[in-house]
MIMAR-70473 format. One record per atom (N, C-alpha, C, O, CB): residue number from 1; residue in three letters; z, x, y. Coordinates in nm, 2 decimals, padded with zeros to 4 digits. Atoms other than C-alpha are relative to their C-alpha. Glycine has a CB too. Layout:
// MIMAR-70473
+-----+-----+--------+--------+--------+
:   i :  aa :     up :   east :  north :
+-----+-----+--------+--------+--------+
: NUM : ALA :      Z :      X :      Y :
...
+-----+-----+--------+--------+--------+
***
This chain:
// MIMAR-70473
+-----+-----+--------+--------+--------+
:   i :  aa :     up :   east :  north :
+-----+-----+--------+--------+--------+
:   1 : UNK :  00.01 :  00.06 : -00.14 :
:   1 : UNK :  00.00 :  00.02 :  00.00 :
:   1 : UNK : -00.01 :  00.06 :  00.15 :
:   1 : UNK :  00.09 :  00.13 :  00.20 :
:   1 : UNK :  00.10 : -00.07 :  00.00 :
:   2 : UNK :  00.01 : -00.09 : -00.12 :
:   2 : UNK : -00.11 :  00.15 :  00.34 :
:   2 : UNK :  00.08 : -00.07 :  00.09 :
:   2 : UNK :  00.08 : -00.19 :  00.08 :
:   2 : UNK : -00.15 :  00.03 :  00.06 :
:   3 : UNK : -00.04 :  00.05 : -00.12 :
:   3 : UNK :  00.08 :  00.09 :  00.65 :
:   3 : UNK : -00.08 :  00.06 :  00.12 :
:   3 : UNK : -00.16 :  00.15 :  00.10 :
:   3 : UNK :  00.15 :  00.03 :  00.01 :
:   4 : UNK :  00.08 : -00.03 : -00.13 :
:   4 : UNK : -00.05 :  00.13 :  01.01 :
:   4 : UNK :  00.05 :  00.14 :  00.01 :
:   4 : UNK : -00.03 :  00.22 :  00.06 :
:   4 : UNK :  00.04 : -00.09 :  00.13 :
:   5 : UNK : -00.04 : -00.15 : -00.04 :
:   5 : UNK :  00.17 :  00.46 :  01.02 :
:   5 : UNK : -00.06 :  00.09 : -00.10 :
:   5 : UNK : -00.11 :  00.19 : -00.06 :
:   5 : UNK :  00.16 :  00.02 :  00.01 :
:   6 : UNK :  00.08 : -00.07 :  00.11 :
:   6 : UNK :  00.04 :  00.60 :  00.69 :
:   6 : UNK : -00.15 :  00.03 :  00.04 :
:   6 : UNK : -00.20 :  00.14 :  00.02 :
:   6 : UNK :  00.00 : -00.09 : -00.13 :
:   7 : UNK :  00.15 :  00.00 : -00.05 :
:   7 : UNK : -00.32 :  00.53 :  00.83 :
:   7 : UNK : -00.02 :  00.11 :  00.11 :
:   7 : UNK : -00.10 :  00.20 :  00.11 :
:   7 : UNK : -00.05 : -00.14 :  00.06 :
:   8 : UNK :  00.02 : -00.09 : -00.13 :
:   8 : UNK : -00.25 :  00.70 :  01.16 :
:   8 : UNK :  00.05 :  00.13 : -00.06 :
:   8 : UNK :  00.04 :  00.22 :  00.03 :
:   8 : UNK :  00.08 : -00.06 :  00.14 :
:   9 : UNK : -00.04 : -00.15 :  00.07 :
:   9 : UNK : -00.12 :  01.02 :  00.94 :
:   9 : UNK : -00.09 :  00.03 : -00.08 :
:   9 : UNK : -00.07 :  00.13 : -00.14 :
:   9 : UNK :  00.14 :  00.01 : -00.08 :
:  10 : UNK :  00.11 : -00.05 :  00.08 :
:  10 : UNK : -00.45 :  01.04 :  00.75 :
:  10 : UNK : -00.12 :  00.05 :  00.07 :
:  10 : UNK : -00.16 :  00.01 :  00.17 :
:  10 : UNK : -00.04 : -00.11 : -00.09 :
:  11 : UNK :  00.09 : -00.06 : -00.07 :
:  11 : UNK : -00.72 :  01.25 :  00.83 :
:  11 : UNK : -00.13 : -00.10 : -00.06 :
:  11 : UNK : -00.11 : -00.20 : -00.13 :
:  11 : UNK :  00.00 :  00.17 : -00.03 :
:  12 : UNK :  00.09 :  00.07 :  00.03 :
:  12 : UNK : -01.08 :  01.12 :  00.79 :
:  12 : UNK : -00.06 : -00.04 : -00.13 :
:  12 : UNK : -00.14 : -00.13 : -00.15 :
:  12 : UNK : -00.07 :  00.04 :  00.06 :
:  13 : UNK :  00.05 : -00.03 :  00.17 :
:  13 : UNK : -01.13 :  01.19 :  00.40 :
:  13 : UNK :  00.12 : -00.09 : -00.06 :
:  13 : UNK :  00.12 : -00.11 : -00.18 :
:  13 : UNK :  00.00 :  00.20 : -00.08 :
:  14 : UNK : -00.08 :  00.10 :  00.08 :
:  14 : UNK : -00.81 :  00.94 :  00.35 :
:  14 : UNK :  00.14 :  00.10 : -00.05 :
:  14 : UNK :  00.24 :  00.05 : -00.08 :
:  14 : UNK : -00.09 : -00.07 : -00.14 :
:  15 : UNK : -00.11 : -00.11 :  00.02 :
:  15 : UNK : -00.57 :  01.26 :  00.28 :
:  15 : UNK :  00.09 :  00.00 :  00.10 :
:  15 : UNK :  00.06 : -00.01 :  00.22 :
:  15 : UNK : -00.06 :  00.14 : -00.01 :
:  16 : UNK : -00.11 : -00.01 : -00.10 :
:  16 : UNK : -00.24 :  01.28 :  00.43 :
:  16 : UNK : -00.02 :  00.13 :  00.08 :
:  16 : UNK : -00.05 :  00.24 :  00.03 :
:  16 : UNK :  00.14 :  00.00 : -00.08 :
:  17 : UNK :  00.02 : -00.14 : -00.10 :
:  17 : UNK : -00.24 :  01.54 :  00.73 :
:  17 : UNK :  00.13 :  00.05 :  00.01 :
:  17 : UNK :  00.23 : -00.01 :  00.06 :
:  17 : UNK : -00.06 : -00.02 :  00.16 :
:  18 : UNK : -00.09 : -00.07 :  00.04 :
:  18 : UNK : -00.02 :  01.79 :  00.66 :
:  18 : UNK : -00.03 :  00.14 :  00.04 :
:  18 : UNK : -00.12 :  00.21 : -00.02 :
:  18 : UNK :  00.02 : -00.02 : -00.14 :
:  19 : UNK :  00.08 : -00.15 : -00.04 :
:  19 : UNK : -00.04 :  02.14 :  00.86 :
:  19 : UNK :  00.00 :  00.11 : -00.11 :
:  19 : UNK : -00.09 :  00.20 : -00.11 :
:  19 : UNK :  00.09 :  00.08 :  00.14 :
:  20 : UNK :  00.00 : -00.10 :  00.12 :
:  20 : UNK :  00.05 :  02.35 :  00.54 :
:  20 : UNK :  00.02 : -00.08 : -00.13 :
:  20 : UNK :  00.08 : -00.18 : -00.12 :
:  20 : UNK :  00.11 :  00.11 :  00.01 :
:  21 : UNK : -00.03 :  00.07 :  00.14 :
:  21 : UNK :  00.05 :  02.24 :  00.18 :
:  21 : UNK : -00.04 :  00.09 : -00.09 :
:  21 : UNK : -00.13 :  00.16 : -00.06 :
:  21 : UNK : -00.07 : -00.13 : -00.02 :
:  22 : UNK :  00.00 : -00.05 :  00.12 :
:  22 : UNK :  00.06 :  02.39 : -00.16 :
:  22 : UNK : -00.14 :  00.00 : -00.08 :
:  22 : UNK : -00.14 : -00.10 : -00.16 :
:  22 : UNK :  00.11 : -00.07 : -00.08 :
:  23 : UNK :  00.11 : -00.01 :  00.06 :
:  23 : UNK : -00.29 :  02.46 : -00.30 :
:  23 : UNK :  00.05 : -00.01 : -00.16 :
:  23 : UNK :  00.16 :  00.04 : -00.19 :
:  23 : UNK : -00.07 :  00.13 :  00.05 :
:  24 : UNK : -00.02 :  00.01 :  00.13 :
:  24 : UNK : -00.31 :  02.36 : -00.68 :
:  24 : UNK :  00.03 :  00.15 : -00.09 :
:  24 : UNK :  00.11 :  00.16 : -00.17 :
:  24 : UNK : -00.11 : -00.08 : -00.05 :
:  25 : UNK : -00.03 : -00.13 :  00.07 :
:  25 : UNK : -00.34 :  02.73 : -00.79 :
:  25 : UNK :  00.11 :  00.10 :  00.07 :
:  25 : UNK :  00.13 :  00.21 :  00.03 :
:  25 : UNK : -00.14 :  00.08 :  00.00 :
:  26 : UNK : -00.11 : -00.04 : -00.01 :
:  26 : UNK : -00.04 :  02.81 : -00.60 :
:  26 : UNK : -00.01 :  00.09 :  00.14 :
:  26 : UNK :  00.08 :  00.15 :  00.20 :
:  26 : UNK :  00.03 :  00.07 : -00.13 :
:  27 : UNK :  00.05 : -00.06 : -00.18 :
:  27 : UNK : -00.21 :  02.95 : -00.25 :
:  27 : UNK :  00.06 : -00.10 :  00.09 :
:  27 : UNK :  00.04 : -00.22 :  00.07 :
:  27 : UNK : -00.21 :  00.00 :  00.04 :
:  28 : UNK : -00.01 :  00.10 : -00.11 :
:  28 : UNK : -00.07 :  02.80 :  00.07 :
:  28 : UNK : -00.13 :  00.01 :  00.06 :
:  28 : UNK : -00.20 :  00.11 :  00.07 :
:  28 : UNK :  00.12 :  00.02 :  00.12 :
:  29 : UNK :  00.11 :  00.04 : -00.12 :
:  29 : UNK : -00.33 :  02.64 :  00.29 :
:  29 : UNK :  00.04 : -00.05 :  00.12 :
:  29 : UNK :  00.13 : -00.13 :  00.13 :
:  29 : UNK : -00.09 : -00.10 : -00.04 :
:  30 : UNK : -00.05 :  00.02 : -00.12 :
:  30 : UNK : -00.30 :  02.63 :  00.63 :
:  30 : UNK : -00.16 : -00.03 :  00.09 :
:  30 : UNK : -00.26 :  00.06 :  00.10 :
:  30 : UNK :  00.11 :  00.14 :  00.04 :
:  31 : UNK :  00.16 :  00.04 : -00.08 :
:  31 : UNK : -00.61 :  02.42 :  00.86 :
:  31 : UNK : -00.01 :  00.10 :  00.09 :
:  31 : UNK :  00.10 :  00.15 :  00.12 :
:  31 : UNK : -00.02 : -00.14 :  00.10 :
:  32 : UNK :  00.04 : -00.05 : -00.12 :
:  32 : UNK : -00.79 :  02.63 :  01.13 :
:  32 : UNK :  00.08 : -00.06 :  00.11 :
:  32 : UNK :  00.16 :  00.00 :  00.19 :
:  32 : UNK : -00.13 : -00.02 :  00.02 :
:  33 : UNK : -00.06 :  00.10 : -00.12 :
:  33 : UNK : -00.69 :  02.34 :  01.37 :
:  33 : UNK :  00.13 :  00.01 :  00.02 :
:  33 : UNK :  00.17 :  00.02 :  00.14 :
:  33 : UNK : -00.02 : -00.15 : -00.01 :
:  34 : UNK : -00.16 : -00.04 : -00.01 :
:  34 : UNK : -00.32 :  02.39 :  01.30 :
:  34 : UNK :  00.04 :  00.13 :  00.07 :
:  34 : UNK :  00.11 :  00.14 :  00.17 :
:  34 : UNK :  00.07 :  00.01 : -00.14 :
:  35 : UNK : -00.01 : -00.17 : -00.05 :
:  35 : UNK : -00.34 :  02.78 :  01.35 :
:  35 : UNK : -00.03 :  00.00 :  00.15 :
:  35 : UNK :  00.04 :  00.06 :  00.23 :
:  35 : UNK : -00.11 :  00.11 : -00.08 :
:  36 : UNK :  00.05 :  00.00 : -00.13 :
:  36 : UNK : -00.55 :  02.72 :  01.66 :
:  36 : UNK :  00.06 : -00.08 :  00.10 :
:  36 : UNK :  00.05 : -00.04 :  00.22 :
:  36 : UNK : -00.13 : -00.04 : -00.01 :
:  37 : UNK : -00.10 :  00.13 : -00.08 :
:  37 : UNK : -00.34 :  02.41 :  01.82 :
:  37 : UNK : -00.14 : -00.02 :  00.10 :
:  37 : UNK : -00.14 :  00.01 :  00.22 :
:  37 : UNK :  00.20 :  00.07 :  00.10 :
:  38 : UNK :  00.13 :  00.06 : -00.10 :
:  38 : UNK : -00.69 :  02.28 :  01.97 :
:  38 : UNK : -00.07 :  00.10 :  00.06 :
:  38 : UNK : -00.17 :  00.06 :  00.13 :
:  38 : UNK :  00.04 : -00.10 :  00.12 :
:  39 : UNK :  00.08 : -00.10 : -00.05 :
:  39 : UNK : -00.81 :  02.61 :  02.08 :
:  39 : UNK : -00.11 :  00.05 : -00.11 :
:  39 : UNK : -00.11 :  00.00 : -00.23 :
:  39 : UNK :  00.09 :  00.12 :  00.05 :
:  40 : UNK :  00.12 : -00.04 :  00.09 :
:  40 : UNK : -01.12 :  02.79 :  01.92 :
:  40 : UNK :  00.01 :  00.15 : -00.08 :
:  40 : UNK : -00.07 :  00.19 : -00.17 :
:  40 : UNK : -00.14 :  00.00 :  00.09 :
:  41 : UNK : -00.03 : -00.12 :  00.06 :
:  41 : UNK : -00.96 :  03.13 :  01.83 :
:  41 : UNK :  00.15 :  00.04 : -00.02 :
:  41 : UNK :  00.25 :  00.00 :  00.05 :
:  41 : UNK : -00.08 :  00.10 :  00.07 :
:  42 : UNK : -00.16 : -00.07 :  00.02 :
:  42 : UNK : -00.65 :  03.30 :  01.72 :
:  42 : UNK : -00.01 :  00.15 : -00.02 :
:  42 : UNK : -00.11 :  00.21 : -00.07 :
:  42 : UNK :  00.08 : -00.07 : -00.14 :
:  43 : UNK : -00.01 : -00.16 :  00.05 :
:  43 : UNK : -00.54 :  03.67 :  01.70 :
:  43 : UNK :  00.10 :  00.03 : -00.12 :
:  43 : UNK :  00.22 : -00.02 : -00.12 :
:  43 : UNK :  00.03 :  00.10 :  00.13 :
:  44 : UNK : -00.08 : -00.05 :  00.13 :
:  44 : UNK : -00.40 :  03.82 :  01.39 :
:  44 : UNK :  00.06 :  00.12 :  00.00 :
:  44 : UNK : -00.02 :  00.21 :  00.03 :
:  44 : UNK : -00.07 :  00.01 : -00.10 :
:  45 : UNK : -00.06 : -00.16 :  00.01 :
:  45 : UNK : -00.18 :  04.14 :  01.36 :
:  45 : UNK :  00.04 :  00.04 : -00.14 :
:  45 : UNK :  00.14 :  00.00 : -00.20 :
:  45 : UNK :  00.14 :  00.02 :  00.08 :
:  46 : UNK : -00.03 : -00.03 :  00.14 :
:  46 : UNK : -00.21 :  04.28 :  01.02 :
:  46 : UNK :  00.01 :  00.17 : -00.01 :
:  46 : UNK : -00.08 :  00.25 :  00.03 :
:  46 : UNK : -00.12 : -00.07 : -00.10 :
:  47 : UNK : -00.03 : -00.14 : -00.01 :
:  47 : UNK : -00.07 :  04.64 :  00.96 :
:  47 : UNK : -00.06 :  00.09 :  00.13 :
:  47 : UNK : -00.14 :  00.18 :  00.12 :
:  47 : UNK : -00.05 :  00.05 : -00.12 :
:  48 : UNK :  00.00 : -00.08 : -00.11 :
:  48 : UNK : -00.07 :  04.76 :  01.31 :
:  48 : UNK : -00.16 : -00.02 :  00.08 :
:  48 : UNK : -00.18 :  00.02 :  00.19 :
:  48 : UNK :  00.03 :  00.15 : -00.05 :
:  49 : UNK :  00.12 :  00.05 : -00.04 :
:  49 : UNK : -00.45 :  04.61 :  01.36 :
:  49 : UNK :  00.02 : -00.15 :  00.08 :
:  49 : UNK :  00.10 : -00.24 :  00.05 :
:  49 : UNK : -00.10 : -00.01 : -00.13 :
:  50 : UNK :  00.01 :  00.12 : -00.04 :
:  50 : UNK : -00.55 :  04.33 :  01.58 :
:  50 : UNK : -00.14 : -00.06 : -00.05 :
:  50 : UNK : -00.25 :  00.00 : -00.05 :
:  50 : UNK :  00.01 : -00.01 :  00.15 :
:  51 : UNK :  00.13 :  00.09 :  00.02 :
:  51 : UNK : -00.81 :  04.06 :  01.45 :
:  51 : UNK : -00.04 : -00.11 :  00.07 :
:  51 : UNK :  00.06 : -00.18 :  00.09 :
:  51 : UNK :  00.00 : -00.05 : -00.10 :
:  52 : UNK :  00.04 :  00.14 : -00.05 :
:  52 : UNK : -00.99 :  03.76 :  01.61 :
:  52 : UNK : -00.06 : -00.06 : -00.10 :
:  52 : UNK : -00.14 : -00.02 : -00.17 :
:  52 : UNK : -00.10 : -00.02 :  00.11 :
:  53 : UNK :  00.07 :  00.10 :  00.11 :
:  53 : UNK : -01.05 :  03.47 :  01.41 :
:  53 : UNK : -00.04 : -00.12 :  00.08 :
:  53 : UNK :  00.05 : -00.19 :  00.14 :
:  53 : UNK :  00.10 : -00.06 : -00.13 :
:  54 : UNK :  00.03 :  00.07 : -00.10 :
:  54 : UNK : -01.27 :  03.24 :  01.60 :
:  54 : UNK : -00.09 : -00.12 : -00.06 :
:  54 : UNK : -00.18 : -00.09 : -00.14 :
:  54 : UNK : -00.06 :  00.09 :  00.10 :
:  55 : UNK :  00.11 :  00.10 :  00.04 :
:  55 : UNK : -01.46 :  02.92 :  01.53 :
:  55 : UNK : -00.12 : -00.02 :  00.10 :
:  55 : UNK : -00.11 : -00.04 :  00.22 :
:  55 : UNK :  00.07 : -00.13 : -00.02 :
:  56 : UNK :  00.11 :  00.03 : -00.07 :
:  56 : UNK : -01.81 :  02.90 :  01.61 :
:  56 : UNK : -00.05 : -00.14 :  00.07 :
:  56 : UNK :  00.04 : -00.23 :  00.07 :
:  56 : UNK : -00.09 :  00.04 : -00.09 :
:  57 : UNK :  00.05 :  00.14 : -00.03 :
:  57 : UNK : -02.01 :  02.59 :  01.77 :
:  57 : UNK : -00.03 : -00.08 : -00.11 :
:  57 : UNK : -00.01 : -00.20 : -00.11 :
:  57 : UNK : -00.11 :  00.00 :  00.08 :
:  58 : UNK :  00.06 :  00.06 :  00.15 :
:  58 : UNK : -02.14 :  02.52 :  01.42 :
:  58 : UNK :  00.13 :  00.00 : -00.07 :
:  58 : UNK :  00.12 : -00.01 : -00.19 :
:  58 : UNK : -00.12 :  00.11 : -00.10 :
:  59 : UNK : -00.10 : -00.01 :  00.11 :
:  59 : UNK : -01.79 :  02.53 :  01.28 :
:  59 : UNK :  00.03 :  00.12 : -00.11 :
:  59 : UNK :  00.12 :  00.12 : -00.18 :
:  59 : UNK : -00.03 : -00.11 : -00.07 :
:  60 : UNK : -00.05 : -00.11 :  00.06 :
:  60 : UNK : -01.81 :  02.85 :  01.12 :
:  60 : UNK :  00.13 :  00.09 :  00.04 :
:  60 : UNK :  00.17 :  00.10 :  00.16 :
:  60 : UNK : -00.11 :  00.07 : -00.01 :
:  61 : UNK : -00.08 : -00.12 : -00.06 :
:  61 : UNK : -01.55 :  03.12 :  01.12 :
:  61 : UNK : -00.02 :  00.13 : -00.01 :
:  61 : UNK : -00.03 :  00.18 : -00.12 :
:  61 : UNK :  00.10 : -00.01 : -00.05 :
:  62 : UNK : -00.01 : -00.15 :  00.01 :
:  62 : UNK : -01.56 :  03.46 :  01.22 :
:  62 : UNK :  00.11 :  00.07 :  00.03 :
:  62 : UNK :  00.19 :  00.04 :  00.11 :
:  62 : UNK : -00.09 :  00.06 :  00.07 :
:  63 : UNK : -00.13 : -00.09 : -00.04 :
:  63 : UNK : -01.33 :  03.74 :  01.19 :
:  63 : UNK : -00.04 :  00.13 :  00.02 :
:  63 : UNK : -00.10 :  00.20 : -00.06 :
:  63 : UNK :  00.11 :  00.00 : -00.12 :
:  64 : UNK :  00.07 : -00.10 : -00.06 :
:  64 : UNK : -01.38 :  04.03 :  01.39 :
:  64 : UNK :  00.13 :  00.10 :  00.02 :
:  64 : UNK :  00.25 :  00.06 :  00.02 :
:  64 : UNK : -00.08 : -00.06 :  00.13 :
:  65 : UNK : -00.09 : -00.08 : -00.02 :
:  65 : UNK : -01.18 :  04.34 :  01.44 :
:  65 : UNK :  00.02 :  00.05 :  00.14 :
:  65 : UNK :  00.11 :  00.13 :  00.17 :
:  65 : UNK : -00.01 :  00.10 : -00.08 :
+-----+-----+--------+--------+--------+
***
């Protein structure tokens, strides 16, 4: 049974909206939109290096050092 609250918390595919969830194989999944918080890019620090992860106009993700 769907309530209006449940339907407002669903994405277009009908899956519950959840910033992060456990993938069936055990890996954690985080949506880019949740990471970027309405922006088009994020910066990631890894082992002292900075990387830029950005979303293109066509929805592709590009990771650059």
